[in-house]
N, C-alpha and C positions, 0 to 999 in steps of 0.2 A: 635642306633640299630632299624631295621626294625620292631622287633616286638614288641617291647614298645612303637613306634610311634601312636601316639593318633590323633583319627579319630572322627569326629564330629557328630553327631543323632542329627538333626536338632529337631526334635520332641519332643525328651529326654531332649534339652537342654542340652548335657555332651557330653564328651569325651571317648572313648573306645581306649584299646591297640590294636593292630592289632592283633596281637595272642591274644585268650581267652583262658579259659580252659572248656574244656568240661568235666564235675564230671560222664558221666556214669560208665566207665569204675572202678571208687574207689565204686561204689556200686551195682555194679550188674554183673553178669558173661557176657564177651562178650568179643569180636575180631577176629581174624582172625587167623588161623592157631587153635594149641593146648593150645596156654598160656591164657585161658580165662576166669581162677580164679579169681574174685574181689581178691585184697589184704587186709590181715588183718591190725587189728585197725592200731597198729604203724607205717605201711608203708603207708595207708592213712591219717594220719596227718602227716607224711612225708611231702606227694605231695603236701599235700593244705596247708604247710607254707611255702613250696618252691615257691609255685606260686605267695602268694604274697610276698613273699621273692625278688624275681626277677623282681618285679615290673609288670607283669599281672592286671591289673584291672578289669576283667569281669570272672565271675564264673556263668557257666552255667546247669543247674541241671534239676532235672522234680520228680514230685511225682513217677513217673514209674522205676524211676533208684533203687529200693530197699533201700539200706542203706544211698544213696548219700548223699539225703538232712539232716538225724541224724548226719552224718559226720563231714557235712559243719557247721550244727548248735553246735554238740560239740567242734571242732579242731579250727575255726576260726570265730566263733562269736563276740570273743572278739578282734578281727580286722578289726570289719565291716565298720568302714571307711575308710578299703582300697581298697574296690572294690565293683561293682556293682553286684548285687544279681541277677541273673536271674533264674526262675522254670518255670513247665507248669503244667496246668492240663487238664483232661479228663481222659488218661490214667494210671489207679490207679494202685499202687502195691498190689500185692497179688503171694507173692513168691512161689514156683518158679517162677510163672507167672505173667502177667497181667489184666485187667478188662478196660471196657470202661463204662465211665458213663458220658455222658453231659448234665442231667439234672440241676434245679437250683439249687435243693439241694444238687445233689452230687457235684459240683461244688464249691458251696458254702461251703461244708464239706471239701472236698480237701483244698481248701483256708488255711480257720482254722489250718488244719492238717499241712499242708504245716511252716505255721508260727511259729506253735509250735516247730516241727522239727528242723527250722532252726533257731533256738533261734533271731527269731528278730521281730520287732515289724512291720517292713513294706516289703515288696519285691519291688526291685527297677522296674523290669520288668516280667510280667506274661502272659505268651505265652500257645495261645492254641493246646494240642497236640492231633491231630487229629487219628481217629482210621480210621476202613473200610469206613464208609458213611460220608466221612468229608462232603459233597453239603446238607445233610438232617442235621446237626450241623451249618450249616452257616442259613441253611433255617428256622429252628425251633428258632433260635436264643437264645436259654436260656441258651449257657454256656455265651455270648457276655453282654448275659443281669445282669447274676451272677459277669461277671468280673467287669462291670463298676458298679456295686452297691458296690463292696468290694474298687472299686477305688475314689470312694465318701465318703465311710467310714473309708479310709485314709489307709486301709490295703494294699493296691498296688499302685505304684508312675503310670506305664504304663502298656500297651498292646499289645501285639504282637500275633504272630501267624506261628508256622512251619507244614508251606504246600506249595507244589513244582505246577507249572504249569499255567493252567488257574484258574484255584481257588485261587491261590496266585495271580494272576493279581486282579480278584475279591475281593481278600483282601485290595490292595493296593489301586485301585480305589475307595473300598467303605469309606474310607476316619475316617475308627473306630479303625484301628492299627500304633500302632508308629515305630514298628519294625515286620521285616520280618526275620523269619529263612528256608533258603533253602538251598536245596542241589543243589551245583554246583563247576566242576571241571574241571581240563583241558580236562578231556576225556567227561563227563558228562555236557553240557552248555546249557541243554534244558531252565534253568531259566537264560539266560543273559540279555534277553529284560524284564523282571522282575526286573535284578538286576538293568538296566538303570532306569525303570519308578518309581522303589521304590526311587532314587537317587532323580530325581526331583522332587520328590513329600517331599523332607526334610525327608523320611521315613528311617530307617538304616536296613542294612541288616547285618544277622548274618549268615555265612557261614558254613553248615555244609557237614561232609564226603568231604571236602577241600581236602585230600589225597586218597582221594575213600574207605574210611573204610579198609587204608590196601593197598589199589590194587597199590597208588601210592608209596610205600616205599617197602623197603628190602624185607621185608615179603611176596611180591606177589612171589616173584622167587617159594621159596615151596610151592605153593599155586596157580598157573596154571592152575591144571585139575579143580581147581573148577570154572575158567570163563568160560561165553559164548562165544561161538566164537569170535561173535563182539568185546566185550572187549579183551579179549587175543588177537587178533589181533592189536589193539590199542595200547594196551602197549606191545607187541614185537616193534611195530613200535617206540614210543616210548624209548626203550630200548639201540634201534639201535641207534638213533639219540645223545645217551649221553654214548655211547660205552659202555655199559649195568655197566654203575656205577650208581647203586642204590642211593646212596647218591643224585648225582646229579641229579637223576628223583624224587626227594622230592625237592631239591631246585627248578627245575623247576615249578611243579606243585605250591609251594609255591607263588614263585616269578611271575606265570601266574596270581594267584589271587590277590598279592599285586598291582600289575600295574595297575588292576581294581579299580577305584577312588568308584562306587556305593560300593565296600565290605566296610563295617564297623570293620567287628572283623573275624577271621576264628577261629574254635571254634575246638580248637586242644584236642583229649581226649587221656590220657593216666594213667596206672599205677606206670610210673617206671620214679625215677625223671631223669634217665639219657636223657631216650627218648626226655622230654621237651625243656631240652638244647640243645638237640643235632639241633634239630626242630630250635631252633632260632637262632643257629649257621647257618644252611644249610639256612637260608632264607639272609644270608649274603652272601654270594657265589656269584661270577661276572655271571652273566646268563644275556646275551644280550636281548636285544629285536627283534634280528632278530632269535636266537633261539627259544624266544617265539613264532613267528609267524608261525618258521615251524612247531614247534609242533602243532599249530591248525590247519595247514594244512594238517598232514598229519594224525587227529584224525578226520577229517569231518566225 
């Protein structure tokens, strides 16, 4: 099954399933359309355990995802050996919003808080959750220094960054990061060169917004008016290409990413078990290389 195919991250000396689980929606109100409320405790418990039962071995969270880390610690910390645990620091939870603190002290305290909430002794992958001034965060270096000190102390195994564009390239070339989390999908391909560069350097690539935060799913049909003109045109072209079959649209989007060997794992977030299972099934649909090429050509 493509979703459970394991791809090796050289810098981490480990393998991750092609589909990873994004734990944003089980902890924080989020999403496209009207169904944006986070689930109750029982639903969150079911989703998290189903992720592990299905064989997905990467769980990605963040300190800014409100109840996400707490729920992971409560419901699947007893299955810790079954998954690679990734979280983020820099953007901090402060319901109903969040705030940023990239100071050495702020990051150090955030790491300790995450460890406690996640109910674990070590975070496998800690990523910088950049805010409105990412270049300043990199230039000052306090965040990275705190992360490296936590790594030396055995609290963190590997270090990553969640960022795009030229600053992502800077992070890749720096040699400081083992994994990059970047936005990348069949419509928004701005990080294509970064994905390639990361692969050349043995750096893992976790893809966020691989389905465009709903843009490449059935939810887009009822939310077309919310899109900018350029996005709307590209989505309409893709829908025409797949005969307005939104399942095939999602299958196309997933298989576009699957075909890119620089992609280690695609982080797919959901609060509904049926959506997770459906994405795994849609990845198995027969999407030809020619169809992917045509999709790329009409979304340039």
